[in-house]
GUZA-140181 format. One line per 4 residues: number of its first residue (from 1); their letters; for each residue x, y, z of N, C-alpha, C. Coordinates in steps of 0.1 Angstrom, whole numbers. Example, Ala and Ser with C-alpha at 12.3 -4.5 7.8 and 13.67 -1.06 7.14 Angstrom:
2
1) as) 132/-57/78/123/-45/78/132/-33/78  128/-22/71/137/-11/71/129/0/79
END
This chain:
215
1) mdwn) -158/526/2161/-147/534/2167/-137/528/2171  -125/534/2167/-111/526/2177/-101/533/2181  -104/532/2198/-98/541/2207/-84/542/2205  -77/533/2201/-64/532/2195/-62/538/2178
5) niae) -71/544/2172/-71/552/2162/-71/565/2164  -61/571/2162/-58/586/2166/-64/595/2162  -69/594/2150/-79/603/2141/-94/601/2142  -98/591/2145/-114/586/2151/-110/592/2165
9) rdvf) -103/587/2172/-106/593/2188/-105/608/2189  -96/614/2180/-94/629/2181/-108/635/2177  -119/629/2165/-129/635/2161/-138/633/2173  -138/620/2181/-151/621/2189/-147/627/2201
13) lqrf) -136/629/2208/-133/638/2217/-134/653/2215  -131/659/2202/-137/672/2200/-150/671/2200  -158/662/2195/-172/668/2192/-176/665/2206  -170/655/2218/-181/652/2229/-175/664/2242
17) lglc) -162/667/2238/-159/676/2248/-170/692/2243  -166/692/2233/-177/705/2226/-192/704/2233  -197/695/2231/-211/688/2234/-211/692/2249  -199/687/2261/-204/689/2272/-198/702/2276
21) elfg) -191/707/2271/-191/722/2272/-201/733/2269  -213/728/2258/-222/737/2253/-232/736/2267  -236/723/2271/-242/717/2281/-239/722/2295  -225/723/2293/-224/728/2313/-218/714/2321
25) vaad) -216/705/2316/-215/692/2320/-200/688/2318  -196/686/2334/-178/681/2332/-179/669/2325  -164/667/2317/-161/658/2308/-149/655/2313  -152/645/2328/-144/636/2330/-139/622/2326
29) efkt) -128/617/2328/-125/604/2322/-132/593/2322  -141/592/2333/-148/580/2332/-158/585/2325  -168/594/2326/-179/599/2315/-175/594/2302  -166/600/2297/-158/602/2285/-156/584/2277
33) elyf) -155/579/2289/-150/564/2284/-166/558/2284  -174/557/2292/-189/554/2291/-192/555/2276  -194/569/2274/-202/575/2259/-194/565/2251  -178/567/2249/-173/560/2239/-178/546/2237
37) raln) -177/539/2251/-183/522/2248/-196/524/2243  -205/531/2245/-219/531/2243/-220/533/2226  -209/541/2223/-211/546/2207/-200/537/2199  -190/531/2204/-181/526/2197/-184/519/2180
41) rfsa) -199/513/2183/-199/505/2173/-204/510/2157  -203/528/2157/-208/539/2152/-192/543/2144  -188/544/2130/-177/552/2127/-177/566/2135  -165/570/2133/-165/585/2141/-174/595/2136
45) qeva) -176/595/2120/-185/604/2112/-194/604/2118  -202/588/2119/-217/591/2123/-216/593/2139  -209/592/2148/-210/599/2160/-209/613/2159  -205/622/2154/-199/635/2150/-214/638/2142
49) rgid) -216/634/2135/-232/639/2131/-243/639/2141  -243/625/2147/-253/628/2158/-250/634/2172  -239/639/2175/-235/651/2184/-240/661/2180  -236/663/2162/-241/678/2161/-254/679/2159
53) rait) -265/667/2157/-280/668/2161/-283/668/2174  -277/667/2182/-279/668/2196/-279/680/2201  -270/687/2195/-267/703/2198/-278/709/2195  -284/707/2183/-299/714/2180/-310/714/2185
57) qcrf) -308/695/2189/-324/688/2189/-331/686/2205  -315/686/2213/-317/683/2226/-316/694/2236  -326/699/2246/-325/710/2258/-317/704/2267  -313/693/2270/-305/687/2278/-296/679/2278
61) fpkp) -283/678/2282/-274/668/2279/-280/656/2275  -277/650/2264/-282/636/2259/-276/625/2270  -281/616/2268/-279/602/2272/-273/594/2264  -265/584/2266/-262/572/2258/-275/569/2246
65) vell) -284/564/2253/-294/560/2245/-301/572/2236  -301/584/2241/-306/596/2232/-294/595/2217  -283/600/2218/-273/601/2211/-274/587/2204  -279/574/2206/-278/563/2200/-289/565/2188
69) eliq) -302/571/2191/-311/571/2183/-310/587/2175  -304/593/2176/-300/606/2169/-289/598/2157  -281/588/2160/-271/584/2151/-280/575/2142  -289/565/2146/-293/555/2136/-306/556/2137
73) gcpe) -319/566/2143/-327/565/2141/-339/557/2156  -345/557/2156/-355/549/2169/-357/538/2164  -355/528/2178/-352/511/2172/-366/510/2162  -374/513/2168/-388/506/2159/-389/507/2144
77) diae) -382/526/2141/-385/528/2128/-373/516/2119  -360/514/2127/-350/506/2122/-357/492/2123  -365/488/2132/-369/477/2130/-379/471/2120  -387/484/2114/-391/480/2100/-384/477/2090
81) veag) -375/485/2088/-364/483/2077/-356/471/2080  -355/464/2091/-345/456/2089/-353/440/2087  -366/443/2092/-376/434/2089/-380/427/2073  -379/439/2066/-379/441/2051/-369/435/2044
85) kvie) -355/436/2050/-341/433/2045/-341/416/2048  -349/414/2058/-348/398/2064/-356/389/2049  -366/394/2052/-376/388/2042/-373/387/2029  -363/401/2025/-355/400/2014/-348/387/2007
89) avkr) -341/388/2021/-327/376/2019/-333/363/2018  -340/360/2026/-349/348/2026/-353/345/2012  -359/354/2004/-359/349/1990/-353/350/1981  -342/357/1986/-331/361/1972/-320/349/1977
93) vgsw) -315/348/1987/-307/337/1992/-309/324/1996  -320/321/2006/-326/306/2008/-316/304/2021  -321/290/2019/-319/287/2033/-299/280/2032  -297/276/2016/-285/269/2013/-272/276/2020
97) ksvv) -272/289/2017/-261/296/2017/-261/303/2033  -248/306/2039/-247/312/2051/-252/329/2046  -252/334/2058/-258/350/2055/-249/356/2068  -244/369/2063/-242/378/2076/-246/392/2070
101) fdda) -255/396/2080/-262/405/2082/-254/416/2088  -257/431/2085/-248/444/2085/-252/448/2098  -263/441/2105/-267/448/2118/-265/434/2128  -260/437/2136/-258/429/2150/-269/424/2155
105) vtaa) -279/431/2156/-293/433/2160/-301/424/2154  -303/424/2141/-307/416/2134/-306/401/2132  -291/400/2134/-283/388/2133/-290/381/2147  -287/388/2155/-292/381/2169/-305/379/2173
109) aieq) -318/385/2166/-330/383/2166/-334/371/2154  -326/365/2145/-328/356/2139/-322/343/2146  -311/348/2152/-303/335/2156/-308/329/2168  -317/341/2178/-319/336/2190/-336/335/2191
113) gfgg) -341/344/2184/-357/342/2185/-363/336/2175  -357/332/2161/-364/322/2151/-355/308/2149  -345/307/2160/-343/296/2160/-332/292/2146  -324/305/2140/-314/304/2133/-322/308/2119
117) wvkl) -307/310/2105/-310/310/2097/-322/301/2087  -317/288/2089/-322/278/2081/-338/277/2085  -337/276/2097/-355/275/2104/-364/280/2100  -356/298/2101/-368/312/2092/-365/306/2081
121) csem) -361/302/2071/-361/302/2061/-372/291/2058  -371/279/2063/-379/266/2064/-392/270/2063  -396/280/2075/-411/286/2080/-413/295/2073  -406/302/2065/-413/317/2057/-419/312/2048
125) tard) -430/318/2044/-439/317/2034/-447/332/2033  -452/336/2020/-457/346/2018/-466/355/2028  -474/335/2029/-488/345/2040/-480/342/2056  -474/338/2059/-465/343/2070/-460/359/2072
129) ekwf) -453/366/2061/-444/371/2060/-454/388/2069  -465/386/2073/-472/399/2078/-469/396/2094  -471/381/2098/-467/383/2111/-453/379/2115  -447/375/2105/-429/378/2107/-427/389/2112
133) rkdf) -431/398/2104/-427/414/2104/-432/417/2120  -441/415/2123/-452/419/2136/-435/414/2146  -437/401/2146/-428/394/2158/-416/398/2157  -409/400/2143/-395/403/2143/-392/416/2151
137) ckly) -399/428/2144/-399/442/2150/-396/444/2167  -413/438/2172/-409/434/2183/-396/430/2192  -391/419/2189/-381/416/2189/-364/423/2190  -369/427/2179/-358/441/2176/-352/447/2184
141) vsfa) -367/456/2185/-366/466/2198/-363/461/2209  -369/450/2217/-362/445/2227/-348/443/2227  -342/435/2216/-330/435/2218/-317/445/2217  -323/454/2204/-319/467/2205/-318/476/2215
145) rqnv) -326/476/2223/-325/484/2237/-317/477/2250  -314/464/2249/-307/458/2257/-294/455/2252  -291/458/2238/-278/454/2233/-273/442/2232  -282/434/2227/-284/419/2224/-278/418/2207
149) qfkg) -267/413/2206/-257/416/2190/-255/399/2188  -251/396/2175/-247/384/2170/-239/387/2158  -223/385/2161/-213/391/2147/-211/376/2145  -210/372/2130/-204/364/2128/-217/361/2112
153) alag) -216/347/2110/-222/342/2098/-235/333/2105  -244/333/2102/-258/326/2104/-255/316/2092  -253/304/2101/-249/291/2087/-263/284/2083  -259/283/2070/-266/276/2061/-270/268/2058
157) qaai) -277/256/2051/-277/243/2055/-262/238/2045  -257/242/2038/-243/237/2033/-236/238/2046  -235/249/2052/-221/250/2059/-225/240/2072  -235/239/2077/-241/228/2086/-236/214/2083
161) anda) -240/211/2069/-237/197/2063/-221/193/2066  -213/207/2062/-202/204/2062/-196/202/2076  -201/210/2085/-194/204/2097/-202/198/2103  -212/190/2100/-213/175/2108/-205/164/2100
165) hcne) -202/166/2090/-191/160/2081/-177/160/2081  -176/171/2093/-160/177/2092/-151/178/2078  -163/186/2071/-157/189/2055/-152/202/2057  -140/202/2052/-136/217/2052/-136/223/2039
169) heep) -149/219/2034/-150/225/2020/-153/244/2024  -153/253/2016/-155/266/2018/-166/267/2011  -177/271/2020/-189/275/2009/-195/289/2010  -199/295/1996/-201/310/1999/-209/314/2008
173) valv) -208/330/2011/-215/333/2021/-220/351/2016  -234/351/2019/-241/364/2013/-239/372/2023  -238/383/2021/-232/394/2029/-250/405/2023  -254/407/2036/-268/414/2031/-268/426/2039
177) gnvr) -269/439/2032/-271/450/2032/-260/456/2033  -256/466/2039/-240/473/2036/-230/465/2038  -223/467/2024/-210/451/2025/-201/458/2029  -194/468/2031/-186/470/2046/-189/468/2055
181) kaqt) -201/470/2062/-204/466/2075/-207/452/2076  -212/448/2067/-214/432/2068/-204/424/2064  -190/428/2061/-178/423/2060/-170/425/2075  -175/434/2081/-168/439/2091/-177/431/2102
185) mlea) -187/425/2104/-198/418/2113/-188/403/2109  -185/402/2096/-182/385/2094/-168/383/2097  -160/393/2100/-146/390/2106/-145/394/2121  -154/403/2126/-157/399/2142/-163/385/2144
189) gvik) -168/382/2139/-173/367/2142/-161/358/2144  -152/361/2128/-143/349/2131/-133/354/2145  -132/367/2148/-123/368/2160/-127/365/2172  -138/370/2176/-149/370/2189/-155/358/2191
193) qgtp) -163/351/2183/-171/341/2185/-166/329/2186  -170/322/2198/-162/307/2201/-173/297/2197  -176/296/2187/-187/289/2186/-187/280/2171  -198/269/2172/-193/261/2159/-198/272/2146
197) iaml) -206/280/2149/-208/291/2140/-193/298/2135  -192/305/2142/-175/308/2142/-168/300/2137  -167/291/2135/-157/280/2132/-158/278/2120  -173/278/2114/-176/277/2100/-176/292/2095
201) tgrv) -175/300/2101/-174/319/2094/-157/320/2093  -150/311/2103/-138/312/2098/-134/302/2084  -140/295/2084/-137/282/2073/-141/289/2057  -153/301/2061/-157/301/2046/-152/319/2044
205) gkkl) -147/320/2056/-139/335/2052/-127/334/2051  -115/325/2049/-105/326/2046/-101/331/2034  -111/324/2024/-107/330/2011/-118/343/2004  -122/347/2016/-136/357/2014/-144/352/2002
209) avea) -147/341/2004/-155/337/1994/-172/343/1996  -175/358/1990/-186/362/1999/-192/368/1986  -206/370/1991/-216/374/1979/-223/389/1982  -225/395/1979/-228/406/1984/-247/409/1977
213) ldg) -251/410/1990/-267/415/1987/-273/424/1994  -271/436/1984/-275/448/1993/-290/450/1993  -288/456/2011/-307/456/2018/-313/466/2006
END
């Protein structure tokens, strides 16, 4: 959600203020801002559906983490789905191309927990999939609860080689999962990341040389 988008802001405020009124909770400006910040990575429609579920499933006014789970499911369930998505991407994309996942927590787990996309691909074998899934799920849940995220492309071998030789050649990027969300992650990395990977993302993103890989 974007607070400057009047339509999205109105959807959020209508649902959130209604939730507060239903549970008899004061909807002051500070509380409203905190909840908006906690939920703003979702669309207004997703937040509205989560609040609608809270009305029928919560006995007490829900905390942000409860609304998060109502919107996207519990971290443990999501982790299992994301682990399968990563394993499939390793098989279908490989280490040569850079990848952008539609889930910023998944990208953070790969980058920080498994040493990056190239290292993960080089170490993944069919024999290791079971152990990867177990380790990934544990890390994903921990990162999700701490809101650890990575936005932008996870560099593949081609992008790393280009960067090492100061080559401006634009390499294709694979979008993994929901194409629209992955594209948003790619663009967010270009804007917000101040790292070599973000610079690589900027180069490959100029002409939107992307390949979609459904999760």
